Every structure is written in structure tokens, then in C-alpha cells.
VOGU-3710 file (C-alpha; in Angstrom, 3 decimals, decimal comma):
1> xxxxxxxxxx> 4,960/27,930/-157,550  8,766/27,740/-157,879  8,459/24,117/-158,989  5,904/25,129/-161,618  8,170/27,884/-162,947  11,076/25,436/-163,073  8,932/22,984/-165,056  7,802/25,781/-167,410  11,438/26,715/-168,104  12,401/23,070/-168,662
11> xxxxxxxxxx> 9,521/22,623/-171,099  10,454/25,809/-172,981  13,989/24,400/-173,264  12,486/21,348/-175,020  10,667/23,456/-177,643  13,470/26,013/-178,055  15,418/24,000/-180,703  12,358/23,986/-182,983  11,977/27,741/-182,649  15,730/28,249/-183,132
21> xxxxxxxxxx> 15,521/26,440/-186,496  13,450/29,338/-187,811  15,896/31,887/-186,417  13,844/32,718/-183,355  13,809/32,120/-179,629  11,415/32,203/-176,685  12,123/33,766/-173,297  10,160/33,098/-170,094  9,079/36,342/-168,406  6,525/35,466/-165,708
31> xxxxxxxxxx> 3,753/33,121/-164,570  0,649/34,895/-163,249  -2,735/33,317/-162,479  -2,123/30,309/-164,731  -0,827/32,342/-167,669  2,765/32,037/-168,875  4,137/35,294/-170,272  6,930/35,085/-172,835  8,955/37,268/-175,155  9,582/36,034/-178,666
41> xxxxxxxxxx> 13,008/36,954/-179,996  14,944/36,932/-183,237  12,970/36,114/-186,358  9,928/35,234/-184,218  9,653/38,738/-182,759  8,320/40,238/-185,997  6,854/37,120/-187,580  3,289/37,214/-188,885  2,762/33,726/-187,442  3,696/34,667/-183,871
51> xxxxxxxxxx> 0,154/34,058/-182,584  0,076/30,625/-184,216  3,493/29,730/-182,813  2,289/30,632/-179,339  -1,237/29,147/-179,444  -0,676/26,058/-181,617  2,816/25,260/-180,376  4,122/26,641/-177,119  0,745/26,891/-175,371  -0,373/23,352/-176,222
61> xxxxxxxxxx> 2,908/21,826/-175,051  3,004/23,820/-171,807  -0,631/23,015/-171,012  0,028/19,309/-171,568  3,281/19,118/-169,608  2,864/21,633/-166,784  -0,076/21,322/-164,367  -1,682/24,689/-163,700  -0,813/26,330/-167,018  -3,997/27,710/-168,565
71> xxxxxxxxxx> -2,492/29,662/-171,451  0,450/31,543/-172,926  0,589/35,227/-173,848  3,191/37,728/-174,932  4,802/39,700/-172,113  3,428/42,870/-173,696  -0,034/41,627/-172,645  0,890/41,268/-168,952  -1,438/42,966/-166,501  -0,005/46,032/-164,824
81> xx> 1,197/45,439/-161,292  -0,722/47,362/-158,668
//
């Protein structure tokens, strides 16, 4: 699991410059049951295209480059810990 999280963070570092160009950023929060949870920051936090950025950008890249990643969601959608 630690190796997977390390690979997720490395992959996010690869996409970060593209997000930074639009004045935004992405922050890794957690990896639970195949889902990567992130916070979008800066201009991306309130952007109308946030869902597209996640599903058509970040999610596709993470699913291609990191075995075990099934999807990406905002941290606000994380399941509550029991």
C-alpha cells in the first residue's frame, strides 16, 4: 500500500504543472479501497470544470499509471471512518 501511495503522489507531481498553469493545484488526501481522494486548490477549488479535470484528466492518468487505482474523488466525498 505504501508503494502505491508513493506512486500516486509521484504521478500527481507529473500532472501538477498542467493544473498550476490554470492557477490551481491538486493535493493527495488518502487512498481507500482503490479510490484516490484529493483536494483541489487555488483556481481549481471553485472551478465549474472541477469534475472534468478530475474524471478526464487526473483519474485517467492515475488509472493508467498506478495499478489498483479504480477512480478519483474529492476528499469531501470520503466515507466517514467508523
